[in-house]
N, C-alpha and C positions, 0 to 999 in steps of 0.2 A: 301052423306055426303061431298065427295070431290067437287062435282059440286056446292053444296050449299056454300061452303067456297069460291070457286072461284067466284061465283055470288055475294056474299056479298062484296068481294074486288072490283069486277067490278062496282057494283052500289054505292060504296063509303061508305056503312055502316060499313065496317071494313078496317082498314089500313093495309098495308103490315106488319108492326111491330106486330100488333094484330094477324094477320094470322100466322106469324112464331111462335109467342108464343103458339098459339093454336095447332099448329102442333107438337111442342115439347111435349105437354101433351097427344097427341092422336096418337096411332100407325097407325091408318088407314089414317089419314091425313098426317102423316109423309112420306107416299109413294107418294105424289104429286111430279111430276117433277118441278124443279126450274123454268124452262122455261115457263111451263104452268101457274104457279102462277104469274110470271112477265107479261106474255101476258095478264092476266085477269086485269091488271092495266090500267086505262084510258090512252090513248095516248102512249101505249107501244106495239109495234108490234114485228114481228120476228126479224127485224134488230136491233132495240134498245135493245131488251132483249139479243140478242147475244153479243152486245157491252158491256152491263152491266156485263154479265157473264164473259166475257174475262177480264174485268177490275178487277174482284175479283178472277180470276183464278178458275172459276167453270166449270167443264166439262159439255158438252152439254146434256148428259144423266143423270146428277146428280139428285137425289131426295132430299127432304128437310132433311131427316134423315142424309144424307151423308154430310151435310155442316159442316164445322169447325166453332168454335166460332168466329174467326175473319171474316169469310165470312158472317156469320149471322149479326155480328155487322156492317159490311160494308154495307149490303143490308139495314139494319134498318136506317143507317145514310143516305144513298142515297135517301130514301123515307120518311124521318121524317116528 
């Protein structure tokens, strides 16, 4: 289930915003690490994911469930 979500983000069939919305509704998906979801985006690697997480003050081990509303809004705005 988690891998399927990351693959759909990777191949472009789902946007990051859609993925975050889906994670809010599903407890299993809410346990995906933020860095793993970011790295599944095209052209986002370890370094750029770390920069984005630092920009929004997201800890390296944070899971989607642990994000605040401002962090979620910032990520959605970053990849609109």
